[in-house]
C-alpha positions in Angstrom: 0.0 0.0 0.0 2.9 2.4 0.8 4.4 1.8 -2.6 1.1 2.6 -4.4 0.6 5.7 -2.2 4.1 6.8 -3.1 3.4 6.2 -6.8 0.2 8.3 -6.6 2.0 11.1 -4.9 4.7 11.1 -7.6 2.1 11.1 -10.3 0.2 14.0 -8.8 3.4 16.0 -8.4 4.3 15.5 -12.0 0.9 16.7 -13.0 1.2 19.7 -10.8 4.7 20.6 -12.1 3.6 20.6 -15.7 1.3 23.5 -15.2 2.9 25.4 -12.3 3.7 28.5 -14.3 0.0 29.5 -14.5 -1.0 32.7 -12.6 -4.0 32.5 -10.2 -5.2 35.5 -8.2 -6.5 33.0 -5.6 -3.3 33.6 -3.6 -4.1 37.2 -3.0 -7.8 36.5 -2.2 -6.9 33.9 0.4 -4.3 36.3 2.0 -7.0 39.0 2.1 -9.4 36.6 3.8 -6.8 35.8 6.5 -5.9 39.5 6.9 -9.6 40.2 7.4 -9.6 37.6 10.2 -6.6 39.4 11.7 -8.5 42.7 11.5 -11.3 41.1 13.5 -8.8 40.0 16.2 -7.5 43.6 16.4 -11.0 44.9 16.7 -11.8 42.4 19.4 -8.8 43.5 21.4 -9.1 47.2 20.7 -8.1 48.3 24.2 -5.0 46.0 23.9 -4.1 47.5 20.5 -4.4 51.0 22.0 -1.9 50.0 24.7 0.4 48.4 22.0 0.2 51.6 19.9 1.2 53.6 23.0 4.0 51.3 23.8 2.5 50.5 27.2 2.4 46.8 26.6 4.0 44.6 24.0 3.2 41.3 22.3 5.5 38.5 23.3 7.5 38.3 20.0 10.2 35.7 19.7 13.4 36.8 17.8 13.9 34.9 14.5 16.9 32.7 13.8 19.3 34.8 11.8 19.7 32.4 9.0 17.7 29.8 7.0 18.3 26.9 9.3 14.9 27.0 10.9 11.8 25.0 9.8 9.8 28.0 8.7 11.5 30.5 6.4 10.4 34.2 6.5 9.3 35.9 3.3 11.1 39.1 4.4 14.8 39.9 4.5 16.4 41.6 7.5 15.8 45.0 6.0 12.1 44.4 5.5 12.3 43.7 1.8 10.5 40.8 0.2 12.8 37.8 -0.5 13.3 36.7 -4.0 11.1 33.6 -3.4 8.3 35.7 -1.9 8.2 37.9 -5.0 7.0 34.8 -6.8 4.0 34.5 -4.5 1.3 34.5 -7.3 3.1 31.9 -9.4 3.8 29.8 -6.3 0.2 29.8 -5.3 -0.8 28.9 -8.8 1.4 25.9 -8.5 -0.3 25.0 -5.2 -3.7 25.2 -6.8 -2.6 23.0 -9.7 -1.1 20.6 -7.2 -4.3 20.5 -5.2 -6.2 19.5 -8.4 -3.7 16.9 -9.2 -3.7 15.7 -5.6 -7.5 15.3 -5.8 -7.2 13.0 -8.8 -4.3 11.0 -7.3 -6.1 10.6 -3.9 -9.3 9.4 -5.6 -7.3 6.8 -7.5 -5.5 5.8 -4.4 -8.8 5.3 -2.5 -10.2 3.2 -5.3 -7.2 0.9 -5.6 -6.0 0.5 -2.0 -8.1 -0.9 1.0 -8.7 2.0 3.4 -6.9 4.3 0.9 -9.5 6.9 1.6 -7.8 7.6 5.0 -4.7 8.8 3.1 -6.5 11.2 0.7 -6.1 14.3 2.9 -2.4 13.7 3.3 -1.9 13.3 -0.5 -3.8 16.4 -1.3 -2.0 18.6 1.3 1.4 17.4 0.2 0.8 17.9 -3.5 -0.5 21.4 -2.8 2.6 22.3 -0.8 5.1 20.7 -3.3 3.3 22.2 -6.3 3.9 25.7 -4.8 7.6 24.9 -3.9 8.2 23.6 -7.5 6.7 26.8 -8.9 9.0 29.0 -6.8 12.1 27.1 -7.8 12.5 24.4 -5.1 13.5 24.3 -1.5 17.2 25.0 -2.3 16.2 28.3 -3.9 13.9 29.2 -1.1 16.6 28.6 1.5 19.3 30.3 -0.5 17.2 33.5 -0.7 16.0 33.5 3.0 17.9 35.2 5.8 15.6 34.6 8.8 13.5 31.6 10.0 11.6 30.1 13.0 11.1 26.6 14.2 7.7 27.4 15.6 4.8 28.4 13.3 3.2 30.2 16.2 6.3 32.4 16.7 6.4 32.8 12.9 2.9 34.2 12.8 3.2 36.5 15.7 6.5 37.9 14.4 5.0 38.5 10.9 2.0 40.3 12.4 4.0 42.4 14.9 6.7 43.5 12.4 4.9 43.7 9.0 1.1 44.0 9.4 -0.1 46.9 7.3 3.2 47.4 5.5 3.4 47.4 1.6 4.1 44.0 0.3 2.7 42.2 3.4 -0.3 40.8 1.5 2.0 39.2 -1.1 4.4 38.0 1.5 1.6 36.2 3.5 0.3 34.7 0.3 3.8 33.4 -0.5 4.2 32.0 3.0 0.8 30.2 2.9 1.7 28.7 -0.5 4.7 26.8 0.9 3.2 26.3 4.4 -0.5 25.5 3.7 -1.2 25.0 7.5 -0.5 28.8 8.0 -3.8 29.6 6.3 -5.7 28.0 9.2 -3.3 28.7 12.1 -2.3 32.4 11.5 -5.4 34.0 13.0 -5.4 31.6 15.9 -1.8 32.4 16.7 -2.2 36.2 16.6 -5.4 35.9 18.7 -3.5 34.0 21.4 -0.7 36.6 21.4 -3.3 39.3 21.9 -5.1 37.3 24.6 -1.8 36.8 26.4 -1.1 40.6 26.2 -4.5 41.3 27.6 -3.8 39.1 30.6 -0.5 40.9 31.2 -2.3 44.3 30.9 -5.0 43.2 33.4 -2.4 41.9 35.8 -0.7 45.3 35.6 -4.1 47.0 36.1 -3.9 48.7 32.7 -7.2 47.3 31.6 
């Protein structure tokens, strides 16, 4: 069963790679949706945001690793400029969408050929979506070569992105690029930022600032 699953994954990646150069505005749309969720978090914690703006309290923001050795690579350089791989965010996301379609087909075939193969469908779809985007960008080697900061925690990754870059030009594209190679970020980003604000609110109440 593992050999067949591997074969289906290889097939789906080949299908994704063949059309990875297409452009799809879905990347920006999804980034806008996530940023809308973040706006809701900021609105929910308006009093905390006021304290943050005043410098009275701060979010607990971890410092990034100063190279590309971490698990999650930042789409910004140390001077706040988009990395070369982040500038390909639209193409990368297009590759992810093509990979997702290919993954659907491969996963369906896997489910029909292998007993209990349906349980593996989600993993096949997710992996082809991620690798389709990575292929469109230029591969992990290129992504690492053009990255200068990273994290080993996706939570810290999200909080740092929000704290340092929310609202700045290029952030929407950067978030789209990050979600392309880390699909789980699309679901976790809002939750991570919400927790950071919740923790800041607790500190503010403890200090009797709220």
